[in-house]
Each structure stands twice: as C-alpha cells, then as structure tokens.
C-alpha positions in Angstrom: -28.2 29.5 -8.5 -27.3 29.4 -4.8 -25.0 26.7 -3.8 -26.7 24.2 -1.5 -24.3 21.9 0.4 -25.6 19.2 2.8 -23.2 17.0 4.7 -24.5 13.5 5.2 -22.0 11.2 6.9 -18.9 11.5 4.7 -20.6 12.3 1.4 -20.5 15.9 0.2 -23.5 16.9 -1.8 -23.4 19.8 -4.3 -24.8 20.9 -7.7 -23.6 18.7 -10.5 -23.0 21.7 -12.8 -20.6 23.2 -10.3 -18.8 19.9 -9.8 -18.4 19.3 -13.5 -17.1 22.9 -14.1 -14.5 22.5 -11.3 -13.4 19.1 -12.4 -13.1 20.2 -16.1 -11.0 23.2 -15.1 -8.8 21.0 -13.0 -8.4 18.6 -15.9 -7.7 21.4 -18.4 -5.0 22.9 -16.2 -3.5 19.5 -15.7 -3.2 18.9 -19.5 -1.9 22.5 -20.0 0.7 22.3 -17.3 1.7 18.6 -17.3 1.4 17.5 -20.9 0.8 19.8 -23.8 2.7 23.1 -23.3 6.4 23.7 -23.0 8.2 25.7 -20.3 9.5 28.9 -21.8 12.8 28.5 -19.8 14.0 25.1 -21.1 11.6 24.6 -24.0 10.6 21.1 -22.7 7.3 19.5 -22.2 7.2 17.3 -19.0 7.6 14.0 -20.9 10.6 15.3 -22.8 12.2 16.6 -19.6 11.6 13.3 -17.9 13.1 11.3 -20.7 16.3 13.4 -20.8 16.7 13.4 -17.0 16.2 9.6 -16.9 18.8 9.1 -19.5 21.2 11.5 -17.8 20.6 9.9 -14.4 21.3 6.4 -15.7 24.5 7.5 -17.4 23.2 7.3 -21.0 25.2 10.3 -22.1 26.7 11.2 -25.5 29.7 9.0 -26.3 28.7 6.0 -24.2 27.4 2.7 -25.6 23.9 2.7 -27.0 21.2 1.1 -24.8 17.9 -0.4 -25.8 15.1 2.1 -26.0 12.9 -0.2 -24.0 15.2 0.2 -21.0 14.8 4.0 -21.2 11.0 3.8 -21.6 10.9 1.5 -18.6 12.9 3.8 -16.4 10.8 6.8 -17.4 7.5 4.9 -16.6 8.9 3.5 -13.4 10.0 6.7 -11.9 8.6 9.8 -13.6 5.8 9.5 -16.2 2.7 7.5 -15.1 1.2 7.2 -18.6 1.3 4.6 -21.4 4.6 3.4 -22.9 3.6 4.5 -26.4 3.3 8.1 -25.2 6.9 8.0 -23.9 8.3 6.1 -26.9 6.6 8.4 -29.5 8.1 11.4 -27.7 11.5 9.7 -27.8 11.2 9.0 -31.5 10.4 12.6 -32.3 13.4 13.7 -30.2 15.6 11.5 -32.4 14.2 12.4 -35.8 16.4 14.8 -37.8 13.4 15.7 -40.0 11.3 16.7 -37.0 13.9 18.5 -34.8 16.4 21.0 -36.1 18.8 19.8 -33.5 17.9 16.2 -32.4 18.1 15.7 -28.6 18.5 11.9 -28.8 21.2 10.1 -30.8 19.2 7.1 -32.1 20.4 3.8 -33.7 18.0 1.8 -35.8 14.7 2.6 -37.4 13.3 5.8 -35.8 10.7 6.5 -38.5 10.9 8.4 -41.8 9.7 11.5 -43.6 7.4 9.2 -45.5 5.3 8.7 -42.3 6.8 5.3 -41.4 6.6 4.5 -37.7 9.7 3.8 -35.7 10.5 0.2 -35.0 9.5 -1.4 -31.7 11.4 -0.2 -28.7 13.0 -3.6 -28.2 14.8 -3.1 -31.5 16.0 0.5 -31.4 18.8 1.9 -29.3 19.6 5.4 -28.1 21.7 7.8 -26.0 21.7 11.5 -25.4 23.0 13.7 -28.2 25.9 16.1 -27.5 23.6 19.2 -27.8 21.1 17.8 -25.3 23.8 17.5 -22.7 24.1 21.3 -22.8 20.5 21.4 -21.5 21.5 19.2 -18.5 24.9 20.4 -17.5 25.1 21.8 -13.9 21.8 20.2 -12.9 23.7 18.5 -10.0 24.7 22.0 -8.6 21.3 22.9 -7.1 20.6 25.2 -10.1 17.0 24.3 -10.6 13.9 23.5 -8.6 13.0 19.9 -7.8 9.7 18.3 -7.0 8.4 14.9 -5.9 7.7 12.3 -8.6 4.2 10.9 -9.1 4.4 8.5 -6.2 6.7 10.5 -3.9 9.6 7.9 -4.0 12.1 10.3 -5.6 12.4 13.7 -7.0 12.6 15.1 -10.6 13.7 18.4 -12.0 10.9 20.9 -12.7 13.0 22.7 -15.2 16.4 22.0 -16.8 19.4 24.4 -16.6 19.3 24.8 -20.4 22.5 26.5 -21.6 20.7 26.9 -25.0 17.3 28.5 -25.7 15.8 25.2 -26.7 12.2 26.5 -27.1 13.2 28.4 -30.3 15.9 26.0 -31.4 13.7 23.0 -32.0 10.3 24.6 -31.7 7.3 22.7 -30.3 3.7 21.8 -31.2 1.0 20.9 -28.7 -2.8 20.9 -28.3 -4.1 21.4 -24.8 -7.7 22.1 -23.6 -8.8 25.4 -25.0 -5.4 26.4 -26.2 -2.5 25.2 -28.4 1.1 26.0 -29.2 3.0 25.9 -32.5 6.5 27.4 -32.4 8.8 26.8 -35.4 12.5 25.7 -35.1 15.3 28.2 -35.7 19.0 28.4 -36.5 21.3 28.2 -33.5 23.7 30.9 -34.7 20.9 33.3 -35.3 19.2 32.7 -32.0 22.5 33.1 -30.0 23.3 36.3 -31.9 19.9 37.7 -31.0 20.4 36.7 -27.3 23.8 38.3 -27.2 22.3 41.5 -28.7 19.5 41.5 -26.1 22.0 40.9 -23.3 23.9 44.1 -24.4 20.8 46.1 -25.3 17.9 45.4 -22.8 15.7 47.9 -24.6 16.0 46.2 -28.0 12.7 45.6 -29.7 11.5 42.5 -31.5 12.2 44.3 -34.8 15.8 44.8 -33.7 16.1 41.1 -32.9 14.8 40.1 -36.4 17.9 41.6 -37.8 19.6 38.5 -36.4 16.8 36.0 -36.6 15.8 36.0 -40.3 12.9 33.6 -39.7 12.3 29.9 -38.9 14.9 27.4 -40.0 13.2 24.1 -40.7 15.1 20.8 -40.5 13.7 19.9 -44.0 14.9 23.2 -45.5 12.6 24.7 -48.0 11.8 28.4 -48.7 9.7 30.8 -46.7 8.3 34.1 -47.9 7.4 37.6 -46.7 9.6 39.2 -44.1 6.8 41.5 -43.0 4.6 38.5 -42.1 7.5 36.9 -40.3 8.2 40.1 -38.3 4.5 40.4 -37.4 4.4 36.8 -36.1 7.4 37.5 -33.9 5.9 40.7 -32.6 2.4 39.3 -31.8 3.2 35.6 -31.3 0.6 34.7 -33.9 0.7 34.7 -37.7 1.1 32.7 -40.9 4.3 32.2 -42.9 4.2 30.5 -46.4 6.6 27.6 -46.9 7.5 26.2 -50.3 9.5 23.2 -51.5 12.8 23.6 -53.3 12.5 22.5 -56.9 14.4 22.8 -60.1 13.5 22.3 -63.8 16.1 20.1 -65.4 16.5 19.1 -69.0 16.7 15.4 -69.9 19.1 14.1 -72.6 16.1 13.7 -74.9 15.4 17.4 -74.7 12.4 16.9 -72.5 12.1 18.3 -68.9 11.9 17.0 -65.3 10.8 18.9 -62.2 13.2 17.8 -59.5 12.2 18.4 -55.8 15.0 18.3 -53.3 13.4 19.8 -50.2 9.8 19.8 -49.0 8.0 22.0 -46.4 8.3 21.2 -42.7 6.0 18.4 -41.5 4.9 17.3 -45.0 4.6 13.6 -45.4 6.5 12.7 -48.6 4.6 9.6 -49.5 1.2 11.4 -49.1 2.6 14.2 -51.2 3.3 11.7 -54.0 -0.1 10.1 -53.7 -1.7 13.5 -53.9 0.3 14.3 -57.1 -0.7 11.0 -58.7 -4.4 11.6 -57.8 -4.3 15.0 -59.4 -2.8 13.5 -62.6 -5.4 10.7 -62.6 -8.3 13.1 -62.2 -6.7 15.3 -64.9 -6.6 18.3 -62.6 -2.9 18.6 -63.6 -1.9 17.8 -67.1 1.6 17.3 -68.6 3.0 14.8 -66.1 4.3 11.6 -67.6 5.7 9.9 -64.5 6.5 10.4 -60.8 9.5 8.8 -59.2 10.8 8.9 -55.6 14.6 8.7 -55.9 15.3 9.6 -52.3 18.2 7.8 -50.6 20.5 8.2 -47.7 22.2 11.1 -49.4 18.9 13.2 -49.4 15.4 13.7 -50.7 14.8 13.6 -54.4 11.4 13.5 -56.1 11.4 13.5 -59.9 8.3 14.7 -61.9 8.8 13.6 -65.5 7.0 15.8 -68.0 5.5 15.1 -71.3 6.9 16.6 -74.5 4.2 19.3 -74.8 4.2 20.3 -71.2 5.2 23.8 -70.0 7.4 23.0 -67.0 6.9 26.2 -65.0 3.1 26.0 -65.4 3.1 22.4 -64.2 5.2 23.4 -61.2 2.8 26.3 -60.4 -0.1 23.9 -60.4 1.7 21.6 -58.1 2.4 24.5 -55.7 -1.3 25.4 -55.8 -2.9 21.9 -55.4 -0.4 20.1 -53.2 1.6 20.5 -50.0 4.6 21.6 -52.0 3.4 24.9 -50.6 1.7 25.3 -47.3 1.5 27.7 -44.3 3.1 27.5 -40.9 0.9 29.2 -38.4 2.7 30.7 -35.4 1.1 30.3 -32.0 3.9 31.1 -29.5 2.2 30.0 -26.3 4.3 28.6 -23.5 4.3 28.3 -19.7 5.9 31.2 -17.9 6.8 31.3 -14.2 4.7 33.5 -11.9 3.9 34.0 -8.2 1.0 31.4 -8.7 3.2 28.9 -10.5 3.4 28.2 -14.2 0.9 30.1 -16.3 0.2 29.8 -20.1 1.0 33.0 -22.0 1.2 34.1 -25.6 4.7 35.4 -26.2 6.6 37.6 -28.6 10.1 36.7 -29.8 11.6 39.2 -27.3 9.5 37.8 -24.4 10.8 34.3 -25.0 14.5 35.5 -25.1 14.0 37.6 -22.0 12.5 34.7 -20.0 15.4 32.6 -21.2 18.0 35.2 -20.1 16.3 35.6 -16.7 16.4 31.8 -16.3 20.1 31.6 -17.2 20.8 34.4 -14.7 19.1 32.4 -12.0 21.0 29.2 -13.0 24.4 30.9 -13.1 23.7 32.6 -9.8 22.7 29.3 -8.1 25.6 27.5 -9.7 28.0 30.2 -8.4 26.4 29.9 -4.9 26.8 26.1 -5.0 30.4 26.3 -6.1 31.1 29.0 -3.5 29.7 26.9 -0.8 31.7 23.9 -1.9 34.9 26.0 -2.2 34.4 27.4 1.3 33.8 24.0 2.7 37.0 22.7 1.1 39.0 25.7 2.1 37.8 25.3 5.7 39.1 21.7 5.7 42.4 22.7 4.0 42.9 25.4 6.6 42.6 22.7 9.3 45.0 20.4 7.5 47.5 23.3 7.0 47.4 24.1 10.7 47.9 20.4 11.5 50.9 20.2 9.3 52.4 23.4 10.8 52.2 21.7 14.3 52.4 18.2 13.2 54.5 16.9 16.1 52.1 18.4 18.7 49.1 17.0 16.7 50.7 13.5 16.7 51.4 13.7 20.3 47.9 14.8 21.1 46.4 11.9 19.2 48.8 9.4 20.7 47.9 10.5 24.2 44.1 10.2 23.5 42.5 6.9 24.6 40.2 6.6 21.5 39.1 8.3 18.3 36.4 10.4 20.0 38.8 11.5 22.7 41.4 12.4 20.1 38.7 14.4 18.2 37.7 16.3 21.3 41.3 17.0 22.3 42.3 18.3 18.8 39.3 20.7 18.8 40.2 22.0 22.3 44.0 22.3 21.9 44.3 23.7 18.4 41.0 25.6 18.1 39.7 23.5 15.2 36.2 22.9 14.1 34.5 19.5 14.2 34.9 19.2 10.5 38.6 20.1 10.5 39.3 17.7 13.4 37.6 14.9 11.5 39.6 15.6 8.4 42.9 15.6 10.4 42.0 12.2 11.9 41.3 10.8 8.5 44.5 12.3 7.0 46.9 9.6 5.6 50.5 9.4 6.7 51.7 10.1 3.1 50.3 13.7 3.6 53.2 14.3 5.9 55.6 14.3 3.0 56.9 17.7 2.0 55.5 17.5 -1.5 52.1 16.6 -0.2 52.2 19.5 2.2 53.0 21.8 -0.7 50.0 20.5 -2.6 47.7 21.4 0.3 49.1 24.9 0.5 48.7 25.3 -3.3 45.1 24.0 -3.2 44.2 26.3 -0.4 45.5 29.3 -2.4 43.5 28.2 -5.4 40.4 27.8 -3.4 40.8 31.2 -1.9 41.2 32.7 -5.4 38.0 30.9 -6.6 36.1 32.1 -3.5 37.1 35.6 -4.3 36.1 35.3 -8.0 32.7 33.8 -7.1 32.0 36.4 -4.5 32.8 39.1 -7.1 30.6 37.4 -9.6 27.6 37.1 -7.2 28.0 40.8 -6.4 27.6 41.9 -10.0 24.6 41.2 -12.4 26.8 42.4 -15.3 29.4 39.8 -14.5 26.7 37.1 -14.4 25.5 38.3 -17.8 29.1 38.2 -19.0 29.4 34.5 -18.0 26.2 33.7 -19.9 27.2 35.5 -23.1 30.7 33.8 -23.0 29.1 30.4 -22.7 26.7 31.2 -25.5 29.6 32.2 -27.8 31.4 29.0 -27.1 28.2 27.0 -27.9 27.7 29.0 -31.1 31.2 28.0 -32.2 30.7 24.4 -31.2 27.2 23.7 -32.6 26.5 26.6 -35.0 25.7 25.6 -38.6 24.4 27.2 -41.8 20.8 28.1 -42.3 18.8 25.4 -44.2 15.7 27.4 -45.0 16.0 30.2 -47.5 14.1 33.4 -46.6 12.5 35.5 -49.4 11.7 39.1 -48.4 8.6 39.5 -50.6 5.3 37.7 -50.2 4.1 35.2 -52.8 0.6 36.5 -53.1 -1.6 35.0 -55.7 0.0 32.7 -58.2 1.7 34.9 -60.9 4.1 33.1 -63.1 6.6 36.1 -63.0 6.8 35.8 -59.2 7.8 32.2 -59.5 10.6 32.7 -62.0 14.2 33.4 -60.9 15.4 36.6 -62.5 18.6 36.0 -64.4 20.4 37.1 -67.5 20.2 34.5 -70.3 21.2 33.9 -73.9 18.5 32.9 -76.4 19.5 31.0 -79.5 17.3 30.2 -82.5 18.2 27.9 -85.3 17.1 28.1 -89.0 15.0 25.0 -88.4 13.1 26.7 -85.6 14.7 25.2 -82.6 15.0 27.6 -79.7 16.4 27.5 -76.1 17.6 29.8 -73.4 20.8 29.3 -71.4 22.3 31.3 -68.4 24.7 33.9 -69.8 27.5 32.7 -67.5 27.5 29.3 -69.2 30.4 30.3 -71.5 33.8 31.1 -70.1 35.9 33.7 -71.8 38.6 32.4 -74.1 41.5 33.8 -76.1 40.9 35.4 -79.5 41.3 32.9 -82.3 40.3 29.9 -80.3 38.0 27.1 -81.6 35.3 27.7 -79.0 32.9 25.3 -77.3 30.0 23.3 -78.6 27.2 25.7 -78.0 24.2 24.0 -79.6 23.7 20.5 -81.0 22.6 21.5 -84.5 22.7 19.0 -87.2 24.4 19.2 -90.6 21.3 20.7 -92.3 20.6 23.3 -89.6 22.2 26.6 -88.7 21.9 29.2 -85.9 20.2 32.4 -86.9 19.5 34.4 -83.8 21.6 34.8 -80.8 20.4 37.5 -78.3 20.7 38.4 -74.6 17.8 39.1 -72.2 16.4 38.6 -68.8 13.9 35.9 -67.8 11.4 38.5 -66.7 11.5 40.3 -70.1 8.9 40.3 -72.8 10.1 38.7 -76.0 8.9 39.5 -79.5 9.4 37.1 -82.4 9.2 38.7 -85.9 8.8 36.4 -88.9 10.3 37.0 -92.3 6.8 37.8 -93.6 6.5 40.8 -91.2 4.3 39.2 -88.5 5.1 39.3 -84.8 4.3 37.0 -81.8 4.8 37.8 -78.1 5.6 35.8 -75.0 7.9 35.9 -71.9 11.5 35.0 -71.9 10.9 32.4 -69.2 8.5 30.6 -71.6 11.4 29.9 -73.9 12.5 26.4 -73.0 15.7 26.2 -70.9 18.4 24.0 -72.2 22.0 23.0 -71.6 24.9 24.5 -73.6 24.9 21.5 -76.0 21.2 20.9 -76.2 19.3 21.3 -79.4 16.4 23.2 -77.9 12.7 22.8 -78.7 10.7 23.7 -81.8 9.1 27.2 -81.8 5.7 25.6 -82.6 5.7 24.0 -79.1 4.8 27.3 -77.5 3.9 29.7 -80.3 1.1 29.4 -82.9 3.6 29.7 -85.7 2.7 28.5 -89.1 5.2 26.1 -90.6 5.8 28.2 -93.6 7.0 31.2 -91.6 10.5 31.6 -90.2 11.7 33.7 -87.3 14.0 36.4 -88.6 14.2 38.8 -85.7 13.9 38.4 -81.9 13.9 41.3 -79.4 13.5 41.3 -75.6 12.5 44.3 -73.5 11.5 44.8 -69.8 7.8 44.7 -69.1 5.8 47.9 -68.5 8.3 50.2 -70.2 6.8 51.3 -73.5 6.3 55.1 -73.2 8.4 57.0 -75.7 9.9 53.8 -77.1 9.8 52.6 -80.7 10.5 49.5 -82.6 12.7 50.1 -85.7 12.3 47.4 -88.3 14.6 46.9 -91.3 14.2 44.7 -94.4 16.7 42.9 -96.5 16.1 45.4 -99.3 16.9 48.4 -97.0 13.3 49.5 -96.1 13.0 50.9 -92.6 10.0 51.4 -90.5 9.4 52.9 -87.0 6.4 52.1 -84.9 5.5 52.9 -81.3 6.3 49.9 -78.9 2.9 50.5 -77.2 1.2 49.2 -80.4 2.6 45.8 -79.6 1.3 45.6 -76.0 -1.6 43.2 -76.7 -0.6 40.6 -79.3 -3.1 37.8 -79.9 -1.8 34.2 -79.8 -2.0 33.9 -83.6 0.3 36.9 -84.0 -0.3 40.3 -85.7 1.2 42.2 -88.7 4.2 44.3 -87.8 5.1 45.5 -91.3 3.7 45.2 -94.8 6.5 43.9 -97.1 7.0 44.3 -100.9 7.0 41.2 -103.0 10.4 39.4 -102.6 11.4 41.4 -99.5 11.8 40.0 -96.0 12.2 41.4 -92.5 15.8 40.9 -91.2 16.1 43.0 -88.0 14.3 44.9 -85.3 15.7 47.3 -82.7 14.3 49.4 -79.8 14.8 53.1 -80.0 13.9 56.3 -78.0 12.6 58.3 -81.0 15.6 60.7 -81.2 18.5 58.3 -81.8 20.7 57.8 -84.8 20.5 54.6 -86.9 23.4 52.9 -88.6 22.9 50.2 -91.3 25.6 47.8 -92.5 25.4 45.7 -95.7 27.0 42.4 -96.8 29.2 44.2 -99.2 30.7 46.4 -96.5 28.7 49.6 -96.9 27.3 51.6 -94.0 25.0 54.6 -93.6 24.2 56.7 -90.5 21.2 58.9 -90.3 18.9 60.5 -87.7 16.0 58.5 -86.6 13.7 61.5 -87.0 14.1 61.1 -90.8 11.8 58.1 -90.4 8.4 59.2 -89.1 6.4 56.8 -86.9 4.1 54.6 -88.9 1.2 52.3 -88.0 1.6 48.6 -87.7 0.1 47.9 -91.2 2.3 50.4 -93.0 5.1 49.4 -95.4 8.0 51.8 -94.3 10.4 54.0 -96.2 13.9 53.5 -97.8 16.7 53.4 -95.3 19.7 52.6 -97.6 20.1 52.4 -101.4 21.7 49.0 -102.2 24.0 48.1 -105.1 23.0 45.1 -107.2 23.3 41.8 -105.3 23.9 43.6 -102.0 21.7 43.0 -99.0 21.4 44.4 -95.5 23.6 42.6 -93.0 22.4 44.4 -89.9 21.8 47.7 -88.1 22.0 49.3 -84.7 20.9 52.3 -82.7 23.3 55.1 -81.7 21.5 56.4 -78.6 21.1 60.1 -78.2 21.1 59.9 -74.4 24.7 58.6 -74.5 26.1 61.5 -76.6 28.8 62.1 -74.0 30.0 58.5 -74.5 30.0 58.6 -78.3 33.7 59.2 -78.5 34.3 55.9 -76.7 31.7 53.9 -78.7 32.6 51.9 -81.7 30.9 50.0 -84.6 31.7 46.3 -84.3 31.7 44.7 -87.8 31.9 40.9 -88.0 32.4 38.8 -91.2 31.2 35.3 -92.0 34.7 33.8 -92.0 35.4 34.7 -88.4 37.0 38.2 -88.7 36.0 41.3 -86.7 37.1 44.9 -86.0 35.9 47.9 -84.1 35.8 51.4 -85.7 35.0 54.6 -83.8 31.5 55.8 -84.6 32.9 59.3 -85.1 34.2 58.1 -88.5 30.6 57.7 -89.6 29.2 61.1 -90.4 25.4 61.7 -90.3 23.9 61.5 -93.8 20.4 61.7 -95.3 18.3 58.6 -95.1 18.1 56.7 -98.3 21.7 57.2 -99.5 24.2 54.5 -100.5 26.4 55.2 -97.4 30.2 54.8 -97.1 32.6 52.0 -96.9 32.9 50.3 -93.5 35.0 47.2 -94.2 37.4 45.9 -96.8 35.4 42.9 -97.9 37.5 40.2 -99.5 37.1 36.4 -100.1 39.4 35.9 -97.1 37.0 37.5 -94.6 33.8 36.9 -96.5 30.6 39.0 -96.4 29.7 41.1 -93.4 27.1 39.4 -91.2 26.7 41.9 -88.4 27.2 45.5 -87.5 26.5 46.7 -84.0 27.4 49.5 -81.6 29.7 48.7 -78.7 29.0 50.8 -75.6 30.1 49.5 -72.2 30.1 45.8 -73.2 33.2 43.9 -72.2 32.9 40.5 -73.9 31.8 39.1 -77.2 30.0 35.8 -77.8 30.2 34.5 -81.3 28.3 31.5 -82.7 28.9 29.6 -86.0 26.3 28.0 -88.2 27.4 24.6 -87.0 27.0 25.5 -83.3 30.5 26.4 -82.3 30.5 29.2 -79.7 33.4 31.3 -78.4 33.5 34.0 -75.7 36.3 36.5 -75.9 37.2 39.9 -74.3 36.2 42.7 -76.6 39.5 44.4 -75.9 41.1 41.6 -78.0 39.1 42.9 -81.1 41.3 45.7 -82.2 40.1 49.2 -83.2 40.8 50.0 -86.8 39.7 52.4 -89.6 36.7 51.9 -91.9 38.6 50.5 -94.9 40.3 47.6 -93.0 39.4 43.9 -92.7 39.9 43.2 -88.9 41.4 40.3 -87.0 40.4 36.7 -86.7 38.3 36.0 -83.6 37.3 32.4 -84.3 38.9 29.5 -86.2 36.1 27.8 -88.2 35.9 24.3 -89.6 35.6 23.8 -93.4 32.2 24.9 -94.7 31.3 26.5 -91.4 30.5 30.2 -91.1 29.8 32.7 -88.4 26.0 33.0 -87.8 25.9 35.9 -85.3 27.5 37.6 -82.3 26.3 39.1 -79.0 28.2 41.7 -77.0 27.9 41.3 -73.2 
C-alpha cells in the first residue's frame, strides 16, 4: 500500500496501520530498554539502578542509620523514575529479600516479605540502606567512569550504567518480560564467577566449556539440588536451556519407629505455602497415599517442612510422588537475554556465558581506564598547584614584597604571574595560601606531596599505556572482592540427569548393615554408625530387641543392591536394599510383613545382597541344618513374584540355614556347632534347578548341626596364603586359622576339627573366610554390638579355642558377626 500523506494546517494524515505499527514498535523498544531487560555490563534494570543511585546520592550507604523506605521511594519518583510508587517499592523489596537474591543489594529492616508469598509491609513501616556488596557496584561513580544522561524532566542527570566492580548480572540473576522477548538468568556463586573471570582475563580464547570448569551451575539463594551437567553446559553455551531443580529432603525415623520426610530446602522461586497447600490437596484427593500429617516447622533458623507418614507407608515412594506432583521438583529455564552496547545504542541480545563475562571485562577495562584518566587529571592539577607553591616558598621574600607593593588582589595576581612566570591557577593558590604554610614543616609537607603526586602521575601514565596493566588492576580488585564476599555454594550439582522417575536414581548409594531379629523385625543402618572399640569391650546398644527376641541375621550390603530373603522352609523373596526400612542404631526396626508378602508361619533364615544386573556365571549355594547343599544359577532368581518362589525342596525336619554367592569353581568350607569343618571343591555339587532337594555336603555326628559356611574364591588363589577362617563361638570367643590348614576333601565327609569346643566358649555359631576385611562387627542376641579391628583377633591353630572379643551379660549369647 502506497503511503499517502496530506498536510492540512498542522495535522499530519497517514494510514492508521502504519501509525499503529510505528507506535507499537516504539512502545516495545521503550519497555525493552527502559524497564524489562538488564544491562549486560552492570546487571541492573533501570529501576534498580535508579534506586541504588538515589540511595548512594542521599548518603544511605552501608553502615549508616536506616532510613524509612518511603523516603527512598519518594526520592526515586521525584528525580528518576516517573512510574507508580508500587513499581519502585516492589523492586526495592526484591533487592532486599535473601530468598530472591543470592547477594541482596539492600539491607532492609522490618518485614520485607517471605518465602511463603507474604507481601512486604507498607513503605512507611520498613527501613533500608545499601548493603556492603551493593556499594561495590557504585564505587568510583564520581570519577567520570560511566556515561550520564538527563533524567525524565531534564532537571538533573542519572547514571546510564554503574561502574560495577562485580559481574552482578550473573551473581543475582534477573527475570523480566518485555514485548516479544523475555529474560531469565539464574543467580550464581561469587567465588565461582570471579574464578571464571580471572581465567578468561588470562586466557582470552577460553571457551564456555572451559569456564564451566569454574562455574558448576546456578547457585540459588534457597539452595536445593540441580541435575545434569550436560544440560547446564548447553544452557551456558547457547543461552537457552532447562535445568531441573529439586528440594533437599531427608527420611528420618521417629521414636515410634515410623518415618517422617523432612524438607529443608526448596527449589528457587517456589512459594512454600502454596507448596504445602498442593501437598494437602493431593492427599485429600487420594492422589498420594501414606501421608498422615503435614507441618511447617520453619523458623528464623531456617526452612523445615515435616511430612509425617503412616505406619504402612513406603517413605521413598511417597517422596517420589511428591517430586512428581508438586514443585519439590521443577525446571529453571535459561533465557540469557540482556542489553548490550552497540553503535546504535543498547540492543537486546541472547548471550552465552562467555559473552556475558567478555562484556563485563570490557566494561571494567573502560571504567578502570576512565578512572585512571580522572585520577591523572586530578593529580596533574594538584601537582601544578604544588609546583607554584614550591616556587613561592623558594622565593618567599620576593613573593611577599610583590604582594605588599600591589594595590589590590587583582593587581597582586597579575604581578605574581608576570614576575615569577606562574599560571593563573598557581597565582590564585599562592594568594590563598595561609601564613602557617611558611613554617619549615609545612614547606616540607608540600615538597613531599609534590613528590608523591609525581609518582602517582607516572604510575597512572604507565597504567594507561598498557592494556595488560589495566587488566591486572581488574583482576587484583576481583581477588580482593572474592576474599571479602566469597562464600560456599548453597546449591548442590549432580552430574547426571534425573530422567524419568526410577526409584534407584533417587536413592543415595551407601554401604549399610542389615539386621533381622528372630521375631521378624528388620532395619538398615549406615555401616559407619559403629565406631571401632578394643577387643573384649561391652559394645554399644545396636538394636532395641526385647527379652523374648534375638537377632538372627546381620549382613552388609549397598542400598542399590538386590536383596534375597530365604525362609527356613526353602522359599525366597526379593526386593531392593533401599526398601528395607532405615532405622537408628537403637531402633527396633519394622516387621518383615510390612513390605514382603511373608506368611506368619515362615521365618527368615538367610539374607543375601548382590549388585543388580550381575548374574552371568554366578550361583547361589544353599546349605541346610542337616548338611545338605545345593547350587543353583543366580539367573533363575531374576524374576521372583511377590508371593515368593521355592528355592530348595527340604526333607522333613530339615531347614535352610545359609546361602552364599559363588562363581561356580570355588571351594566351599562348612563349619558345625561341634567344631568340625570340611572343605571341598564346588564342582562336587552340580547345578540343580530351583525345585531340587540338593546333595549331602557334610556328614554330621549325632546332635550336631551346621553352624555356617563360606566360599573360598578361586579367583583369589594368589591371596589364599593370607586368608583365614574366622570361627566365632556363642560365648564371645573368636580366632583366625589359615585356610591352608584345611585340606580339600570329598564332599559328604565328616571333616576335621576346627575349634576346641568347651563349655567356656560354647558352640560355634559362625565360620567365615577373612580376605581383605579389616574390622569385625559382632552382635548379641540381646542387641549388644561391638566393632573391633580384626588384627585384635589372633591367628591360631585349628585345635584352639580363641580369644574373647566381647563380654556378654548373663544369659546373653553372640548371634552373628560381619567382617568389614
């Protein structure tokens, strides 16, 4: 469409479409430049910059007395920001909130809002001043270091950018929505940012990937956890991308044996109150089950939300559901758009991490150069005056005589310039010089000051002549600021992505001890719960079993392992170690029936843990109380239904007492209550199917039963000379015997003597191979636990009784041991 313009008097006629398009573009650029987007150099939006400058100009600096916020808002509105007072005050509030900004720019006093979404108090109630770190963004502003422009009504000037000793755009981040574009930059850790800037200053060709070696990822004021380093790196390279944030939570056991989920950090920009309302709604709608109560126990010491679980709830599963359905997990979407300087003024641009730091460095070079030029100009002006004063002092009598002969001040000024070849400025300084300057000491001060000014002039000239020296000044200042304001990272970075919700990905991998009592109470405890003690000590309370209960199984594993539960009737159930309820050292644990479909008439007699996905060439070796042994491929136990499957068919009166993992070519050593032992090659027992009964492993004497067995691994043949058989008796005695003293026999024999069993030491309860283990955990039937160095258990011959490792109370017996 051709543009048709007709001038009639003073009215300009044009097509309405063209007029609307031009006006909208003008409005859009006004919003982009003057409101929504930050300047890449100082990281400030115009309203933030105006607030800080108004506070600086009125002397409201860190350390001074607080002043009413209304006074600051009024000053900003009066001189710099022609918008509503709520726009200014809301911006001030965010600058003061330690849950919104990683490094708050305003030191506020009073109610400045909360993480629950509560608004700040009215501006007539709150008080404020600049924070110490915000002053670092304003220092040197009076030294002609930045450009200035007229304010909205032309009555004064305002800074168009701040000197910004710190890269504030990345430190506190920013969020803004303009017309047709937006920005969303996360906050970061000061130390990491400065380290990256220092690296870039020394290595101009460094890539964004190089810089991410220093900047691990966003560091949110609310802490939390972020995932996937690859996604973080891609966001830094392109300026766009999503990063998953997650709350910090912990599953804690209550005194009653039930569990709580305790949340201590939530993702950035999540409203805590709305989060709790969402949780409560999910419970009410029965989308999440197992939650008994929700409590907000947050106080001035920090955030704390407690999710109290029901007795039949699986804590980790409930937590996974909360991650999935609430803002305990959410994404932060990078959009690193900022205003960058160009020949045509400020222009919006999508930036990479390196781009932002490069613009910051260029800005600082410009600021330091202008500051040096300002200081050089001032130094030269002062040196010029000092040179005149020095000349006057050198010819003081003549100067005095010249002044006395002059008829007035102007005549004296003219005569000094003419007679002593002084400049107008120097002559004025001499005429204004006080008589006390004539004293010898004062004259010396002028000479010293002149020398100092000349030295400064030389340094500044050298600085301005070298870009490298300017860069050196910048890096030295940054190191000082890092030492002054640097703090530890709050947000934890996990290298791997979360992906879809898989329970294993959500479980911390750690070594644990699993205990199982005769009454069926089970728990897992971190293996470092027990400190090592001296041999013969009484130990610690390891489990709160009652008088009628005893501990039967005591094994080590990893939270990511599979765990098999074998019953005395020969059936097996499977789950994950992390499904075993976590408990404290003294907790009783939870009944097996809470998470396994275990009939009440069946008891767990053997527990074994093994890493997931590692079944090829591995076997389960099972042993019964009557000495029957059976070997079955581990792969046959890969898919076990919830109600369990048959692992071994047992003869009437027999029961399954132990299960071990083997590689198919190992040796097996069996130990009995009466102190007999037999060692034979595993190949003597051929692999059998799950429903088979097994073959004889050892021939037992009357009233003797199997105490335990272990595997002598063939792949450790070179270490066999160092390995021992640890034999432990029920009255707290133990010894180690080299396995070389146990010759290989034929399966099914009666074996040889391995311990001198007497009433003093009691029956043998355990026989296991010691490889590279260093410590021994022993537990009694009454729940006493001791952890001792294995070196304290002496090595002795087969026909000996051993040494006491634990002092037991009356009627108490050792239940089991685990070597670590």
